C-alpha positions in Angstrom: 0.0 0.0 0.0 1.4 3.4 -0.9 0.9 6.3 1.5 -2.2 7.4 3.3 -5.8 7.4 2.2 -6.9 10.8 0.6 -8.9 12.9 3.0 -11.7 13.5 0.5 -12.1 9.7 0.2 -12.3 9.3 4.0 -15.0 12.0 4.0 -16.9 10.2 1.2 -16.7 6.9 3.2 -18.4 8.6 6.1 -21.0 10.2 3.9 -21.9 7.0 2.0 -22.0 4.7 5.0 -25.2 5.5 7.0 -24.1 4.9 10.6 -27.5 3.5 11.6 -27.3 0.9 8.8 -23.7 -0.1 9.7 -24.5 -0.3 13.4 -27.7 -2.0 12.6 -25.8 -5.1 11.4 -24.6 -5.5 15.0 -27.2 -4.0 17.3 -31.0 -4.0 17.2 -32.0 -0.3 17.2 -35.3 1.3 18.0 -36.5 4.9 17.8 -35.9 6.9 21.0 -37.3 10.3 19.9 -35.7 13.4 18.6 -34.4 11.5 15.6 -32.2 9.3 17.7 -32.0 5.5 17.8 -31.3 3.4 20.9 -30.1 -0.2 21.6 -28.0 -2.3 23.9 -24.4 -1.3 23.9 -22.2 -3.9 22.1 -19.1 -2.8 24.1 -20.2 -3.6 27.6 -22.9 -5.7 29.3 -26.1 -3.9 30.2 -29.8 -4.7 30.7 -31.2 -1.2 30.0 -30.3 0.4 26.6 -27.9 3.3 26.9 -26.4 3.1 23.4 -27.6 6.0 21.2 -27.2 6.6 17.5 -27.8 9.9 15.7 -28.1 9.2 12.0 -28.4 12.9 11.1 -25.1 13.6 12.9 -23.4 10.4 11.9 -22.4 9.7 15.5 -23.0 7.2 18.3 -22.5 7.4 22.0 -23.0 5.1 25.0 -24.0 6.8 28.2 -23.1 3.7 30.1 -19.5 3.1 29.1 -18.7 6.4 27.4 -17.8 5.0 24.0 -18.6 7.2 21.1 -17.6 8.5 17.7 -18.4 8.2 14.0 -19.0 5.2 11.7 -15.3 4.7 11.3 -14.7 4.7 15.0 -17.5 2.2 15.4 -16.0 -0.3 12.9 -12.5 0.1 14.6 -14.0 -0.7 18.0 -16.3 -3.4 16.8 -14.0 -5.2 14.5 -10.8 -4.4 16.5 -9.0 -3.0 13.5 -7.0 0.1 12.9 -8.2 3.3 11.2 -7.0 2.4 7.6 -8.5 -1.1 7.8 -11.8 0.4 9.0 -11.9 2.9 6.1 -11.1 0.1 3.6 -13.9 -2.2 5.0 -16.4 0.6 4.7 -15.2 1.5 1.2 -15.7 -2.1 0.2 -19.1 -2.0 1.7 -20.3 0.7 -0.7 -17.9 -0.2 -3.6 -15.8 2.9 -3.3 -12.4 3.1 -4.9 -9.8 4.6 -2.6 -6.8 6.8 -3.5 -3.6 6.6 -1.5 -1.3 9.6 -1.3 2.4 10.0 -0.5 5.7 9.4 -2.0 5.5 12.4 -4.3 2.3 11.4 -6.1 -0.9 9.5 -5.8 -2.0 6.0 -6.8 -5.4 4.5 -7.1 -6.0 1.0 -5.8 -8.8 -1.0 -7.3 -10.9 -1.9 -4.3 -12.7 -4.3 -6.5 -9.7 -6.6 -6.5 -9.7 -7.2 -2.8 -13.5 -7.5 -2.7 -13.4 -10.0 -5.6 -10.7 -12.1 -3.8 -12.7 -12.1 -0.6 -15.8 -13.2 -2.5 -14.0 -15.9 -4.3 -12.7 -17.3 -1.0 -16.2 -17.1 0.6 -17.6 -19.2 -2.3 -14.7 -21.6 -2.1 -15.3 -22.1 1.6 -19.0 -22.8 0.9 -18.0 -25.3 -1.9 -15.6 -27.1 0.4 -18.2 -27.3 3.2 -20.7 -28.8 0.9 -18.1 -31.4 -0.3 -17.5 -32.5 3.3 -21.0 -34.1 3.2 -20.3 -36.1 0.1 -19.5 -39.8 0.1 -15.9 -39.1 -1.1 -15.3 -37.2 2.2 -16.0 -40.1 4.5 -12.4 -40.3 5.6 -12.4 -36.6 6.4 -15.6 -36.9 8.5 -14.1 -39.9 10.3 -10.9 -38.0 11.0 -12.9 -35.2 12.7 -15.2 -37.7 14.6 -12.2 -39.7 15.9 -10.9 -36.4 17.4 -14.1 -35.6 19.1 -15.6 -33.2 16.6 -19.2 -33.6 15.5 -21.0 -32.0 12.6 -21.9 -28.9 14.6 -18.2 -28.3 15.5 -17.2 -28.8 11.8 -19.8 -26.2 10.8 -18.6 -23.7 13.5 -15.1 -23.8 12.2 -16.1 -24.1 8.6 -14.4 -27.4 8.0 -14.6 -28.7 4.4 -13.2 -31.2 1.9 -11.2 -30.6 -1.2 -12.5 -33.2 -3.6 -10.6 -35.4 -6.1 -10.4 -34.2 -9.6 -8.0 -31.6 -10.9 -10.2 -28.5 -11.3 -13.6 -28.9 -9.7 -13.2 -25.8 -7.5 -11.8 -23.9 -10.4 -14.7 -24.7 -12.7 -17.2 -23.9 -9.9 -15.7 -20.4 -9.4 -15.5 -19.8 -13.2 -19.1 -20.6 -13.5 -19.8 -18.0 -10.7 -18.4 -15.3 -13.0 -14.7 -15.2 -11.9 -11.9 -14.9 -14.4 -9.0 -17.3 -14.4 -6.5 -14.5 -13.7 -8.4 -13.6 -10.5 -8.3 -17.2 -9.2 -4.5 -17.3 -9.9 -4.0 -14.0 -7.9 -6.2 -15.4 -5.1 -4.1 -18.5 -4.9 -7.2 -20.7 -5.2 -5.8 -22.5 -8.3 -2.5 -22.8 -10.1 -1.1 -23.6 -13.5 -0.9 -27.3 -14.2 0.7 -29.3 -17.1 -2.5 -29.2 -19.0 -4.2 -26.1 -17.7 -5.4 -24.6 -14.4 -5.8 -27.0 -11.4 -7.1 -26.6 -7.9 -4.5 -25.9 -5.2 -5.9 -28.7 -2.9 -7.0 -32.2 -3.7 -8.5 -34.9 -1.4 -7.7 -33.1 1.8 -9.6 -31.9 4.9 -9.8 -28.1 4.7 -10.1 -25.3 7.2 -10.9 -21.7 6.1 -8.6 -19.1 7.5 -10.3 -15.8 8.3 -9.0 -12.3 9.1 -10.1 -10.3 12.0 -13.2 -9.1 10.2 -14.3 -12.7 9.5 -13.5 -12.7 5.8 -12.0 -15.9 4.4 -8.6 -15.1 3.1 -6.9 -18.5 2.8 -7.1 -22.2 3.6 -5.2 -24.9 5.5 -5.5 -28.5 4.2 -4.5 -31.7 6.0 -3.4 -35.0 4.4 -5.9 -37.8 5.3 -5.2 -40.4 2.6 -2.1 -42.7 2.6 -1.9 -42.6 -1.2 -1.7 -38.8 -1.3 1.3 -38.1 -3.4 2.2 -35.0 -1.4 3.8 -36.1 1.9 3.4 -32.9 3.7 0.9 -33.2 6.5 -0.4 -29.7 6.0 -0.6 -27.4 3.0 -1.6 -23.8 3.1 -2.7 -21.1 0.7 0.3 -19.2 -0.7 0.5 -15.5 0.2 -1.7 -13.1 -1.7 -3.0 -9.6 -1.6 -5.4 -10.6 1.2 -3.5 -13.5 2.9 -0.3 -12.7 4.8 0.8 -15.7 6.9 2.6 -13.6 9.4 -0.5 -11.5 10.1 -3.4 -14.0 10.3 -4.2 -16.5 13.0 -6.7 -19.4 12.7 -9.6 -19.0 15.1 -9.0 -15.3 15.8 -12.2 -14.2 14.2 -14.1 -16.4 16.8 -11.7 -15.6 19.7 -11.1 -11.9 19.3 -14.0 -10.6 21.5 -13.2 -13.1 24.3 -9.5 -12.2 24.0 -10.3 -8.5 24.4 -12.7 -9.3 27.3 -10.5 -11.7 29.2 -7.2 -10.0 28.3 -5.8 -13.5 27.5 -4.9 -15.4 24.4 -3.9 -19.1 24.2 -1.6 -19.9 21.3 -1.7 -23.6 20.2 0.0 -25.4 17.3 -2.7 -26.7 15.1 -6.3 -26.3 13.7 -7.7 -29.3 15.7 -6.0 -27.9 18.9 -7.9 -24.6 18.4 -11.2 -26.5 17.9 -10.5 -28.6 21.0 -9.7 -25.6 23.2 -12.8 -23.7 22.1 -15.1 -26.7 22.6 -13.5 -27.4 26.0 -14.3 -23.9 27.3 -11.1 -22.0 26.3 -12.5 -19.6 23.7 -9.4 -17.5 23.5 -7.3 -20.1 21.5 -5.7 -19.3 18.1 -3.0 -20.9 16.0 -0.6 -19.6 13.3 -1.2 -20.9 9.8 1.6 -22.2 7.6 4.3 -20.4 9.5 5.7 -20.2 13.0 4.2 -17.7 15.5 6.2 -14.5 15.2 6.4 -10.8 16.0 3.8 -9.7 13.5 1.3 -12.1 15.0 2.1 -10.6 18.4 1.4 -7.1 16.9 -2.1 -8.3 15.9 -2.8 -9.8 19.3 -1.3 -6.7 21.1 -4.2 -4.6 19.8 -6.7 -7.0 21.3 -4.9 -7.0 24.6 -4.6 -3.3 25.0 -6.5 -1.6 27.7 -6.3 2.2 28.3 -3.1 2.2 26.2 -1.4 -0.3 28.5 -0.6 -3.9 27.8 -2.0 -6.0 30.6 -2.9 -9.3 29.0 -1.6 -12.8 29.1 -0.2 -14.7 26.2 -0.2 -18.5 26.9 1.7 -20.9 24.6 0.9 -24.6 24.7 3.4 -27.2 23.7 3.1 -31.0 23.4 6.5 -31.7 25.0 9.0 -30.2 27.4 11.8 -30.1 24.8 9.7 -28.1 22.3 8.5 -25.8 25.1 12.0 -25.2 26.5 13.3 -24.5 23.0 10.6 -21.9 22.4 10.8 -20.5 25.9 14.5 -19.8 25.7 13.8 -17.3 22.9 12.1 -15.2 25.5 15.5 -14.2 26.8 16.3 -12.7 23.4 15.0 -9.5 21.9 13.6 -6.6 23.9 11.5 -8.8 26.2 8.7 -6.2 26.2 6.0 -8.8 26.7 8.0 -11.6 28.3 6.6 -10.8 31.7 3.0 -11.5 30.5 3.9 -14.6 28.6 3.3 -18.1 29.9 3.8 -21.8 28.9 1.5 -24.7 29.4 2.8 -28.2 28.6 0.3 -31.1 28.5 1.4 -34.4 30.2 2.8 -37.3 28.3 3.5 -35.3 25.2 -0.2 -34.8 24.4 -1.4 -31.8 22.4 -4.7 -30.1 23.5 -6.8 -32.2 21.1 -5.3 -35.5 22.4 -5.7 -34.2 26.0 -9.4 -33.5 25.5 -10.0 -37.0 24.0 -8.1 -38.7 26.8 -8.9 -36.6 29.9 -11.9 -34.5 28.9 -12.8 -30.8 28.7 -11.8 -30.1 32.4 -8.2 -31.3 31.7 -7.9 -28.8 28.9 -9.1 -26.0 31.0 -6.8 -27.1 33.8 -3.9 -27.1 31.4 -4.4 -23.4 30.8 -5.1 -22.7 34.5 -1.7 -24.3 35.5 0.3 -22.1 33.1 3.8 -21.3 34.1 5.6 -17.9 33.6 7.8 -18.2 30.5 11.0 -17.3 32.3 10.3 -19.7 35.1 9.5 -22.5 32.7 12.8 -22.0 30.8 14.9 -21.9 34.0 13.2 -24.9 35.7 13.4 -26.9 32.6 17.1 -26.6 32.8 17.2 -27.4 36.5 15.3 -30.6 35.8 18.5 -32.0 34.2 20.5 -31.8 37.5 20.4 -33.7 40.8 19.4 -30.9 43.1 19.6 -33.1 46.2 23.4 -33.0 46.0 25.8 -30.1 46.4 27.6 -31.0 43.2 24.3 -30.9 41.3 23.3 -27.6 42.8 26.6 -26.0 41.9 26.4 -27.3 38.3 22.8 -26.1 38.0 23.8 -22.6 39.2 26.7 -22.4 36.9 24.4 -23.0 34.0 21.3 -21.0 35.0 22.9 -17.9 36.6 24.0 -16.6 33.1 20.5 -17.3 31.8 18.8 -15.3 34.6 21.3 -12.6 34.0 19.9 -12.0 30.5 16.6 -10.8 32.0 16.6 -7.0 31.3 14.1 -5.9 33.8 16.2 -5.4 37.0 13.3 -6.1 39.4 12.3 -9.3 37.6 16.0 -10.3 37.3 16.5 -10.0 41.1 13.2 -11.7 41.7 14.1 -14.7 39.6 17.6 -14.8 41.1 16.0 -15.2 44.5 13.6 -17.8 43.2 16.6 -19.6 41.6 18.2 -20.1 44.9 15.0 -21.7 46.2 14.5 -23.9 43.2 18.1 -25.1 43.4 18.0 -25.5 47.2 20.9 -23.1 47.7 20.6 -21.4 51.1 22.6 -18.3 50.4 20.1 -16.2 48.4 22.3 -13.1 48.5 25.2 -14.9 46.8 23.0 -16.1 43.9 21.6 -12.5 43.5 25.1 -11.1 43.5 26.3 -13.7 40.9 23.4 -12.9 38.7 24.0 -9.2 38.9 27.7 -9.7 38.2 26.9 -11.9 35.2 24.5 -9.2 33.9 27.4 -6.8 33.6 26.4 -4.6 36.5 29.2 -4.9 39.1 28.0 -1.8 40.9 24.6 -3.3 41.6 26.2 -6.6 42.5 28.3 -4.8 45.2 25.3 -2.9 46.5 22.8 -5.7 46.6 25.0 -8.8 47.0 25.9 -8.2 50.6 28.5 -10.8 51.6 27.1 -13.4 54.0 28.9 -14.2 57.2 31.6 -16.6 56.5 32.4 -15.5 52.9 35.7 -13.9 52.1 36.4 -11.3 49.5 38.5 -14.0 48.0 42.0 -12.9 46.8 44.8 -15.3 46.7 47.0 -13.0 48.7 44.5 -12.8 51.6 45.0 -14.6 54.9 43.5 -18.1 55.0 42.4 -17.7 58.6 38.7 -18.1 59.3 36.9 -14.7 59.2 35.8 -13.2 62.5 32.0 -13.0 63.1 30.4 -9.8 64.0 29.6 -10.2 67.8 26.4 -8.1 67.6 25.0 -9.8 64.4 21.3 -10.5 65.5 21.1 -13.4 63.0 23.9 -15.2 64.9 22.9 -14.2 68.4 21.5 -17.6 69.5 24.5 -19.5 68.0 26.9 -17.2 70.0 24.8 -17.6 73.2 24.8 -21.4 72.9 28.6 -21.5 72.5 29.0 -19.2 75.5 26.7 -21.5 77.5 28.7 -24.6 76.5 31.9 -23.0 77.7 30.6 -21.1 80.7 27.7 -23.4 81.9 28.6 -26.9 80.6 26.6 -28.5 83.4 23.5 -26.8 82.1 24.2 -27.1 78.4 25.3 -30.7 78.8 24.1 -33.5 76.4 21.6 -31.3 74.7 24.4 -29.1 73.4 26.5 -32.0 72.4 23.7 -33.4 70.3 23.7 -30.3 68.1 24.9 -31.1 64.5 27.4 -28.8 62.8 24.6 -27.7 60.4 23.0 -25.8 63.4 25.8 -23.3 63.1 26.1 -21.1 60.0 29.3 -19.1 60.5 32.6 -20.9 59.8 34.1 -19.6 63.0 31.3 -20.8 65.1 31.3 -24.2 63.4 35.0 -24.5 64.2 34.5 -23.6 67.8 31.7 -26.2 68.1 34.0 -28.8 66.6 36.7 -27.9 69.0 34.4 -28.2 72.0 33.0 -31.6 70.8 36.6 -32.8 70.1 37.5 -32.0 73.7 34.7 -34.3 74.9 31.7 -31.9 74.7 29.9 -29.9 77.4 29.1 -33.1 79.3 32.7 -34.3 79.5 33.1 -33.2 83.1 35.6 -30.4 82.4 34.7 -26.7 83.2 36.3 -23.3 83.3 40.0 -23.0 82.1 40.3 -26.8 81.8 37.6 -26.9 79.2 38.9 -23.9 77.4 42.4 -25.4 77.2 41.1 -28.8 76.0 39.0 -27.2 73.3 41.9 -24.9 72.3 44.0 -28.0 71.6 41.6 -29.0 68.8 41.1 -25.5 67.3 43.4 -23.9 64.8 45.6 -20.9 65.6 44.1 -17.5 65.0 40.5 -16.6 65.1 39.1 -19.9 66.6 41.4 -19.8 69.7 40.9 -16.1 70.2 37.1 -16.7 69.9 37.2 -19.5 72.5 38.8 -17.2 75.0 36.4 -14.4 74.1 33.3 -16.5 74.4 34.5 -18.0 77.7 34.3 -14.5 79.4 31.7 -12.6 77.5 28.5 -12.4 79.6 25.4 -14.3 78.5 22.6 -11.9 77.5 20.0 -13.3 79.9 17.8 -10.7 81.6 18.5 -12.3 84.9 20.5 -15.3 85.8 21.6 -17.6 83.0 19.6 -20.6 84.2 18.4 -23.8 82.7 15.4 -22.1 81.2 17.5 -19.5 79.4 20.1 -22.0 78.1 17.3 -24.4 76.9 15.6 -21.5 75.2 18.8 -20.6 73.3 19.4 -24.2 72.3 15.8 -24.3 71.1 16.4 -21.1 69.1 19.4 -22.6 67.3 17.5 -25.8 66.6 14.5 -23.8 65.3 16.8 -22.0 62.9 18.1 -25.4 61.6 14.6 -26.8 61.2 13.6 -23.6 59.3 16.4 -24.3 56.8 15.2 -27.9 56.5 11.7 -26.6 55.9 13.1 -24.4 53.1 14.7 -27.4 51.5 11.5 -29.4 51.6 9.6 -26.5 50.1 12.2 -26.2 47.4 11.7 -29.9 46.6 8.0 -29.5 46.6 8.3 -26.6 44.1 10.2 -28.9 41.8 7.6 -31.6 41.9 4.2 -31.8 40.1 1.4 -32.7 42.5 -0.3 -34.4 39.5 2.6 -36.3 37.9 4.5 -37.2 41.1 1.5 -37.4 43.5 2.9 -40.0 45.9 6.2 -38.4 46.4 4.5 -35.0 46.7 2.2 -36.2 49.4 5.1 -37.8 51.3 7.1 -34.6 51.2 4.1 -32.6 52.2 3.6 -34.8 55.2 7.3 -34.2 56.2 6.7 -30.5 55.8 3.7 -30.5 58.2 5.7 -32.4 60.8 8.6 -30.1 60.5 6.4 -27.0 60.8 4.8 -28.4 64.0 8.3 -29.2 65.4 9.5 -25.7 64.5 6.4 -24.2 66.2 7.2 -26.0 69.4 10.9 -25.0 69.3 9.9 -21.4 68.8 7.6 -21.4 71.8 10.4 -22.9 73.9 12.9 -20.3 72.6 10.5 -17.4 73.4 9.8 -18.9 76.9 13.6 -18.9 77.6 13.9 -15.2 76.8 11.0 -14.0 79.0 
């Protein structure tokens, strides 16, 4: 198309299209007095008519939702098309030939050409639909029936049958007054060895429609084993009215639900679209003859806009994890504008939506969409599934692979959020370290330094630094209970006794405190009978020089922080606080495992882990109550 539509033509389109006649095709109007007409608004649900049309003014207005404008604005809103498309549709309606200006001159475009192409396709769709009822189409009808589609479903989606014979459709359309050159341009027939032949033969056919509901092309499936063309699907070649990158099968049926629900489900085939709609997911569409691309997204974007802001969901379905992962990884490329609103749904056992509906029923199809997973999450967790996340080696390897992937997320808030989630999914306890590594990998060392606060026990890490264990911050509130327990073991061993000795190393999180705990246990523990300087000396024999021995001496004299006397109740409370912290980390690990399991596909293991989680939560609650009691 060259340039813009001439202003005088736009004015003529308005003048020649009576607004009451155009709107009357969509809304039942009745006289309301004063030359106005009234009806139920097509743009919002209402029980009392508030939609007014003024034919003498050429305008409409809804006093309920506020929509209003001229006949062009109505077509734009009703058909969900842009201004040029609306003008062209109205020009076609009255047979007006438009002139496009720009580029230093003007050019006239024969509106009859498009109108003739659309009409040829409409008649072709009727011809194919009639042929589906013929004896020769038995295999096509059986194909549909075996996939759960009855005659009503076939009619809804316009299913048809391209018959045998080389030129039956061509002759049909020639008899309707079309010229052979028109049929060639419309891609409905092509040149054969002995003359024109139909483009499709002995195939199940679906009409492909544009947003306005005009048939612009066809998709045809192979159903006979002796079909010489091996390709499962054939599609109309591109023409003036059919652009594969801009049309989506089922969009004419789904557009209003997409706009209403702010959601579109993209499937991979014609039967999948049918299955989705019949199962109660009326927002399903599929690309035709080409992969889903950016231009398709541009079409959907107009339907998903609300108050000039994109707030919809685009859900892709795949019939296997590998296909889904491959597609999902593309989300990390490009500008990622809509990646945050994009989701993935993968049916179990490699089934597509059509197979899923046949096997599990309509509810399973709706559930597939309901259990969608954010695109970024799907890609990351698909990678993590390749690793043994119950082992440290597996966790490290998984992080090495996925940290650079998360670092590709351009939105800083989302990137940090997924970095935090990554630590949970992997089962890595140091969330700050994962966030820091992601930020560093993203090429933002300043942010990494700011947000990736070094956890206690981590060193800056140069080869020239001392290899001594770093000294813990004495007033760190996160380590208070651990420090108090170690002081109790050294200062009140008779009270700490066996309960302290039973603490595992994992109860301590700072390397220095772990080393002190090891030294005390190596000396015989708090219940060994030693106390005072003798216990300190014995533990010192098993602790390395430097921080650990200094810390032993420091903890032996630093007062316990009990409000009164450091009695049994206080020491028991601190021991409970340390254990509660350990159980909290164990709960986090179980939750991480649960997040990696499907409650449907691994139901038994999921229930077992959930039972463990309930027990741990109850134990943690009891420990917390004991810890609080010790501090009162």
